N, CA, C and O atoms as a GROMACS GRO file, in nm:
protein
  252
    1MET      N    1  -0.421  -1.180   1.240
    1MET     CA    2  -0.295  -1.279   1.292
    1MET      C    3  -0.185  -1.158   1.314
    1MET      O    4  -0.169  -1.074   1.226
    2LYS      N    5  -0.131  -1.155   1.401
    2LYS     CA    6  -0.021  -1.081   1.424
    2LYS      C    7   0.140  -1.135   1.427
    2LYS      O    8   0.148  -1.237   1.495
    3SER      N    9   0.240  -1.101   1.384
    3SER     CA   10   0.367  -1.137   1.374
    3SER      C   11   0.461  -1.060   1.411
    3SER      O   12   0.450  -0.938   1.400
    4ILE      N   13   0.568  -1.116   1.461
    4ILE     CA   14   0.665  -1.046   1.518
    4ILE      C   15   0.804  -1.039   1.431
    4ILE      O   16   0.849  -1.146   1.390
    5VAL      N   17   0.868  -0.927   1.404
    5VAL     CA   18   0.996  -0.918   1.310
    5VAL      C   19   1.107  -0.880   1.415
    5VAL      O   20   1.100  -0.781   1.487
    6ILE      N   21   1.190  -0.954   1.415
    6ILE     CA   22   1.298  -0.954   1.524
    6ILE      C   23   1.422  -0.904   1.453
    6ILE      O   24   1.460  -0.983   1.367
    7HIS      N   25   1.494  -0.799   1.465
    7HIS     CA   26   1.621  -0.770   1.415
    7HIS      C   27   1.717  -0.767   1.522
    7HIS      O   28   1.711  -0.692   1.620
    8TYR      N   29   1.820  -0.867   1.496
    8TYR     CA   30   1.919  -0.879   1.598
    8TYR      C   31   2.035  -0.810   1.581
    8TYR      O   32   2.054  -0.767   1.467
    9LYS      N   33   2.122  -0.786   1.669
    9LYS     CA   34   2.251  -0.704   1.694
    9LYS      C   35   2.340  -0.763   1.587
    9LYS      O   36   2.430  -0.688   1.549
   10ASP      N   37   2.333  -0.899   1.523
   10ASP     CA   38   2.442  -0.957   1.443
   10ASP      C   39   2.393  -0.911   1.305
   10ASP      O   40   2.464  -0.948   1.212
   11GLN      N   41   2.298  -0.845   1.277
   11GLN     CA   42   2.225  -0.788   1.146
   11GLN      C   43   2.157  -0.908   1.092
   11GLN      O   44   2.152  -0.910   0.969
   12THR      N   45   2.103  -1.009   1.155
   12THR     CA   46   2.006  -1.094   1.103
   12THR      C   47   1.900  -1.054   1.146
   12THR      O   48   1.893  -0.967   1.233
   13SER      N   49   1.785  -1.118   1.083
   13SER     CA   50   1.616  -1.087   1.128
   13SER      C   51   1.568  -1.220   1.112
   13SER      O   52   1.625  -1.313   1.054
   14GLU      N   53   1.441  -1.220   1.177
   14GLU     CA   54   1.343  -1.342   1.160
   14GLU      C   55   1.195  -1.274   1.178
   14GLU      O   56   1.169  -1.170   1.239
   15GLN      N   57   1.108  -1.360   1.108
   15GLN     CA   58   0.955  -1.311   1.127
   15GLN      C   59   0.890  -1.447   1.181
   15GLN      O   60   0.905  -1.558   1.130
   16VAL      N   61   0.808  -1.413   1.304
   16VAL     CA   62   0.769  -1.562   1.368
   16VAL      C   63   0.625  -1.508   1.351
   16VAL      O   64   0.598  -1.393   1.386
   17ASP      N   65   0.519  -1.601   1.289
   17ASP     CA   66   0.364  -1.569   1.284
   17ASP      C   67   0.291  -1.616   1.403
   17ASP      O   68   0.345  -1.684   1.491
   18ASN      N   69   0.160  -1.578   1.404
   18ASN     CA   70   0.075  -1.617   1.545
   18ASN      C   71   0.121  -1.578   1.651
   18ASN      O   72   0.111  -1.653   1.748
   19VAL      N   73   0.191  -1.436   1.667
   19VAL     CA   74   0.203  -1.392   1.787
   19VAL      C   75   0.114  -1.302   1.876
   19VAL      O   76   0.046  -1.214   1.824
   20HIS      N   77   0.113  -1.322   2.004
   20HIS     CA   78   0.018  -1.275   2.078
   20HIS      C   79   0.050  -1.136   2.150
   20HIS      O   80  -0.019  -1.034   2.150
   21GLU      N   81   0.170  -1.157   2.209
   21GLU     CA   82   0.225  -1.042   2.268
   21GLU      C   83   0.386  -1.058   2.286
   21GLU      O   84   0.447  -1.164   2.282
   22ALA      N   85   0.430  -0.953   2.303
   22ALA     CA   86   0.590  -0.965   2.323
   22ALA      C   87   0.613  -0.864   2.439
   22ALA      O   88   0.540  -0.766   2.454
   23ILE      N   89   0.724  -0.895   2.525
   23ILE     CA   90   0.746  -0.838   2.650
   23ILE      C   91   0.929  -0.791   2.617
   23ILE      O   92   1.020  -0.869   2.589
   24ASP      N   93   0.938  -0.645   2.632
   24ASP     CA   94   1.110  -0.620   2.607
   24ASP      C   95   1.157  -0.630   2.756
   24ASP      O   96   1.101  -0.552   2.833
   25HIS      N   97   1.240  -0.706   2.801
   25HIS     CA   98   1.314  -0.728   2.926
   25HIS      C   99   1.429  -0.615   2.952
   25HIS      O  100   1.469  -0.593   3.067
   26GLY      N  101   1.481  -0.544   2.836
   26GLY     CA  102   1.580  -0.469   2.833
   26GLY      C  103   1.720  -0.554   2.814
   26GLY      O  104   1.734  -0.674   2.838
   27ASP      N  105   1.805  -0.476   2.772
   27ASP     CA  106   1.963  -0.559   2.732
   27ASP      C  107   1.947  -0.644   2.628
   27ASP      O  108   2.021  -0.740   2.610
   28GLY      N  109   1.844  -0.614   2.549
   28GLY     CA  110   1.874  -0.693   2.418
   28GLY      C  111   1.780  -0.846   2.421
   28GLY      O  112   1.795  -0.941   2.344
   29GLU      N  113   1.687  -0.835   2.529
   29GLU     CA  114   1.644  -0.973   2.554
   29GLU      C  115   1.485  -0.955   2.527
   29GLU      O  116   1.441  -0.852   2.577
   30ILE      N  117   1.396  -1.030   2.462
   30ILE     CA  118   1.261  -1.009   2.458
   30ILE      C  119   1.208  -1.146   2.483
   30ILE      O  120   1.280  -1.242   2.454
   31SER      N  121   1.084  -1.167   2.536
   31SER     CA  122   1.001  -1.294   2.526
   31SER      C  123   0.885  -1.251   2.431
   31SER      O  124   0.839  -1.136   2.424
   32TYR      N  125   0.841  -1.362   2.356
   32TYR     CA  126   0.686  -1.337   2.317
   32TYR      C  127   0.624  -1.483   2.303
   32TYR      O  128   0.685  -1.590   2.301
   33PHE      N  129   0.488  -1.461   2.293
   33PHE     CA  130   0.399  -1.577   2.314
   33PHE      C  131   0.342  -1.609   2.177
   33PHE      O  132   0.307  -1.513   2.107
   34ILE      N  133   0.331  -1.722   2.134
   34ILE     CA  134   0.300  -1.770   2.008
   34ILE      C  135   0.190  -1.906   2.027
   34ILE      O  136   0.214  -1.993   2.110
   35GLY      N  137   0.096  -1.910   1.959
   35GLY     CA  138   0.018  -2.023   1.929
   35GLY      C  139  -0.104  -2.025   2.023
   35GLY      O  140  -0.121  -1.940   2.111
   36SER      N  141  -0.190  -2.128   1.998
   36SER     CA  142  -0.313  -2.122   2.092
   36SER      C  143  -0.288  -2.155   2.222
   36SER      O  144  -0.369  -2.135   2.312
   37GLY      N  145  -0.169  -2.211   2.241
   37GLY     CA  146  -0.142  -2.249   2.388
   37GLY      C  147  -0.033  -2.142   2.442
   37GLY      O  148   0.035  -2.170   2.542
   38PHE      N  149  -0.017  -2.011   2.370
   38PHE     CA  150   0.063  -1.915   2.443
   38PHE      C  151   0.175  -1.964   2.494
   38PHE      O  152   0.211  -1.949   2.611
   39THR      N  153   0.240  -2.029   2.401
   39THR     CA  154   0.397  -2.055   2.435
   39THR      C  155   0.486  -1.969   2.435
   39THR      O  156   0.493  -1.889   2.341
   40ARG      N  157   0.566  -1.966   2.531
   40ARG     CA  158   0.659  -1.869   2.560
   40ARG      C  159   0.796  -1.873   2.483
   40ARG      O  160   0.852  -1.982   2.497
   41TYR      N  161   0.864  -1.783   2.407
   41TYR     CA  162   0.983  -1.799   2.370
   41TYR      C  163   1.052  -1.665   2.395
   41TYR      O  164   0.999  -1.554   2.401
   42HIS      N  165   1.183  -1.696   2.408
   42HIS     CA  166   1.281  -1.588   2.428
   42HIS      C  167   1.386  -1.567   2.309
   42HIS      O  168   1.425  -1.662   2.241
   43ALA      N  169   1.431  -1.434   2.289
   43ALA     CA  170   1.505  -1.399   2.197
   43ALA      C  171   1.639  -1.307   2.262
   43ALA      O  172   1.616  -1.204   2.325
   44LEU      N  173   1.759  -1.347   2.242
   44LEU     CA  174   1.842  -1.272   2.299
   44LEU      C  175   1.945  -1.186   2.202
   44LEU      O  176   1.961  -1.229   2.088
   45GLY      N  177   2.006  -1.079   2.237
   45GLY     CA  178   2.083  -1.012   2.114
   45GLY      C  179   1.993  -0.937   2.042
   45GLY      O  180   2.028  -0.919   1.926
   46VAL      N  181   1.873  -0.879   2.078
   46VAL     CA  182   1.777  -0.815   2.000
   46VAL      C  183   1.818  -0.708   1.973
   46VAL      O  184   1.856  -0.655   2.078
   47GLU      N  185   1.840  -0.620   1.859
   47GLU     CA  186   1.822  -0.482   1.848
   47GLU      C  187   1.741  -0.395   1.873
   47GLU      O  188   1.744  -0.297   1.947
   48ARG      N  189   1.637  -0.452   1.781
   48ARG     CA  190   1.458  -0.410   1.782
   48ARG      C  191   1.384  -0.498   1.744
   48ARG      O  192   1.431  -0.605   1.707
   49PHE      N  193   1.262  -0.476   1.743
   49PHE     CA  194   1.158  -0.567   1.706
   49PHE      C  195   1.025  -0.501   1.687
   49PHE      O  196   0.989  -0.418   1.770
   50VAL      N  197   0.947  -0.533   1.584
   50VAL     CA  198   0.793  -0.457   1.568
   50VAL      C  199   0.688  -0.593   1.557
   50VAL      O  200   0.711  -0.700   1.500
   51ILE      N  201   0.592  -0.560   1.615
   51ILE     CA  202   0.467  -0.657   1.592
   51ILE      C  203   0.390  -0.597   1.466
   51ILE      O  204   0.383  -0.475   1.452
   52ILE      N  205   0.338  -0.678   1.381
   52ILE     CA  206   0.274  -0.626   1.279
   52ILE      C  207   0.139  -0.714   1.277
   52ILE      O  208   0.144  -0.836   1.266
   53ASP      N  209   0.026  -0.647   1.288
   53ASP     CA  210  -0.128  -0.681   1.304
   53ASP      C  211  -0.161  -0.693   1.137
   53ASP      O  212  -0.150  -0.594   1.065
   54ALA      N  213  -0.198  -0.810   1.091
   54ALA     CA  214  -0.231  -0.827   0.951
   54ALA      C  215  -0.340  -0.762   0.901
   54ALA      O  216  -0.337  -0.691   0.800
   55ALA      N  217  -0.469  -0.791   0.992
   55ALA     CA  218  -0.590  -0.716   0.990
   55ALA      C  219  -0.579  -0.569   0.966
   55ALA      O  220  -0.649  -0.508   0.885
   56ILE      N  221  -0.488  -0.516   1.042
   56ILE     CA  222  -0.488  -0.360   1.049
   56ILE      C  223  -0.392  -0.323   0.904
   56ILE      O  224  -0.424  -0.223   0.841
   57SER      N  225  -0.306  -0.386   0.869
   57SER     CA  226  -0.203  -0.356   0.762
   57SER      C  227  -0.285  -0.365   0.640
   57SER      O  228  -0.270  -0.285   0.548
   58LYS      N  229  -0.377  -0.469   0.637
   58LYS     CA  230  -0.470  -0.497   0.533
   58LYS      C  231  -0.579  -0.376   0.494
   58LYS      O  232  -0.605  -0.329   0.383
   59ALA      N  233  -0.634  -0.342   0.631
   59ALA     CA  234  -0.735  -0.228   0.641
   59ALA      C  235  -0.679  -0.117   0.577
   59ALA      O  236  -0.746  -0.041   0.506
   60LEU      N  237  -0.533  -0.100   0.603
   60LEU     CA  238  -0.472   0.049   0.573
   60LEU      C  239  -0.427   0.034   0.434
   60LEU      O  240  -0.386   0.137   0.381
   61GLY      N  241  -0.426  -0.063   0.373
   61GLY     CA  242  -0.382  -0.097   0.225
   61GLY      C  243  -0.230  -0.136   0.228
   61GLY      O  244  -0.172  -0.137   0.120
   62GLU      N  245  -0.167  -0.165   0.333
   62GLU     CA  246  -0.012  -0.194   0.324
   62GLU      C  247   0.006  -0.350   0.292
   62GLU      O  248   0.115  -0.388   0.335
   63GLU      N  249  -0.053  -0.432   0.242
   63GLU     CA  250  -0.063  -0.567   0.226
   63GLU      C  251  -0.073  -0.552   0.070
   63GLU      O  252  -0.085  -0.651  -0.001
   0.00000   0.00000   0.00000
C-alpha cells in the first residue's frame, strides 16, 4: 500500500493512506487518487509531498 505525506506551506503536514497516484500541478497544488474507486482529491498550499510504498520500505528494512 502506498501513502502520501503532504507538507503544507503553513508548516502543517498530513499522511493519507491507500494512495494510487499524485499529480503536481505547480504553484502549490496537487491532486491525488485514493481508494478502490480512485477518488480524486486536491491539496492547495503544498510545499512538498512524498509517496511512500510500504512494501518497498519493508523490503529495505525502513519500517
